[in-house]
N, C-alpha and C positions, 0 to 999 in steps of 0.2 A: 357612900360618898365616892365620887369619881374625881380624879385630878388629871388634868391635861396640861402640858407645858411645852414651850418651844422657845428657841433662841435664835437670834440672827445678828450678824455684825453689819453695821451700816457705816459706810465711808462718808459721814457727815457729822457736823457738830452736835453735841449732846442737846443743847437748847433747841435747835431746829427739830431734832427728832422728838423731843418732848412735846413741843408745840404741835407738831403734826399728829402725834398720838392722841392729843386732847382736842383736835379740831373736829367739831361736830359734823361738818360736811364730809370730811374724809372718813370719819368713823361710819357714817351712814352709807357711804360708798362701799366700805369693806363688809358691812353686815347685810347690805341689801334691804335696809329698812329706812324709813324717814322719821324725823322727829315730829311729833304732833303737839308736844308740850316741851318747853325748853327754858330753863332758868339760866342756862350757861352763856347765852348771848354769843354763840358761835364757838367759844372755847371752854372746855370743861375746867372747872376749878373747884376748890375745896367747898363742899356742901352743896354743889349743884345737883340738879335733878333733870333728867331727860326721859320722856316717855316716847318709845319707838313703836312704830306700827308697820306692818308689812305682812306678807304671805310666806309661810314656810310649810313644806310638806303638804301643800294644798289646803292649808287652814289659815284663817286670819290670826295674826299674832299681835300681842301687845306686851311690851317689856318695859318696866320702869327701872331706870338705872339711877342709883344714888351714889354720888362720890363720897365715900366713907373714909378715905385716907388720901392725903395729898402732901407731898413734899417735893416741890418743884426744885430742880428739874430731874429728880432721880426716881420718883415713885408716885403712883396714884393707884387707887383701888376703887372699883365700882362694885356695888352690891345690889342685887335685885330687890326692889321694893314690892312690886307686883309683877306677876307673869305666870307662865306655865310650869316653871320649875318649882320644886319644893324649896330649894336653896340654890343660889347662884352667886358666886363671888369671883372677881377677876382682878388679879394683881398684875401691875405693869411696872417692871423694874428696869431702869436704864442706868448705865455706867459708862464713864468716859475712859477709853483705853487708847493712849497715844494719839489723841485727836480724833479718834473714831468713837462710835457708839455701839455698845452691846445692849441689845434689847432682849429681855427675858420676860415672857408672859406666862402666867399660871392661872388656869381656870379650875375652880372647885365647884361641883354641883351635885345635886341629887334631884330625882324626880319623885312625885307623889305615887301612890298606889302600890307600895310594897314591892313584892317580887316581880309583878308585871312591869312596874316602872323600872326596876333594875335591869330587866331583860331588854326593854326598849332602849334604855340608856346605853347598855353595852353594845347592842347590835346596830343601833341607828344614830343615837345622839353623839356618842364618843367619836365614831368615824367622821360624822358631819362637822363637829366642832374642831377636830384635828385639821381637817381640810380648810375650814374657815380661818382658823388661826394661822396656818401656813400662808394662805392667800393674803391675809391682812399684813403679815410680816413682809412678804415679797412686794406688796403694793407700797408699804411705808418705805422700804429700802429704795425702790425705784423712784418714788416721788422725792425723797430726801437727797438722793444722789444726783438728781438731774435738776434742770431749771423748773421743773413742774412744781416744786415746793413754793415758788413765788405765787402761784395761783391760789394756794391755801393760806399763805402768810404774807399778804400784800404789804402790811405795815412794816414787817421785818425787812422785806425787800427794799422798801423806800429808804430805810436807815442805812443801807449798805452803799 
């Protein structure tokens, strides 16, 4: 089992950061895949399911994401239902600190195929997921701290 985590401070309200973290369009942008089945209706919520499709490492990929934990606006967890991993679970923790948001994400995963899978995970998947996680956090920070958030949360923008 491998664990990857990263943290970022975002100068934006907790609720905005949570909504952006659960926005299907923004998630798709960060992982470079598109939803092909989606019960989330644009925003991930408790019990939702999204099937993502795209290309990674030159191969077609499919990953079913199930929201298996949800406590708005401080936590949600997605767990792989189907996909290339043996196990994949992703925890998203958010906390408010002096009007800003601390985002801490943790991914736990394993690959099939015993020791060859562990070798591929260590040499290829861990570095790839670390970079993907960092890119996701930087993108969320940029969107949340600028007016770009209005593009993903138009209903929230109208209320202000």
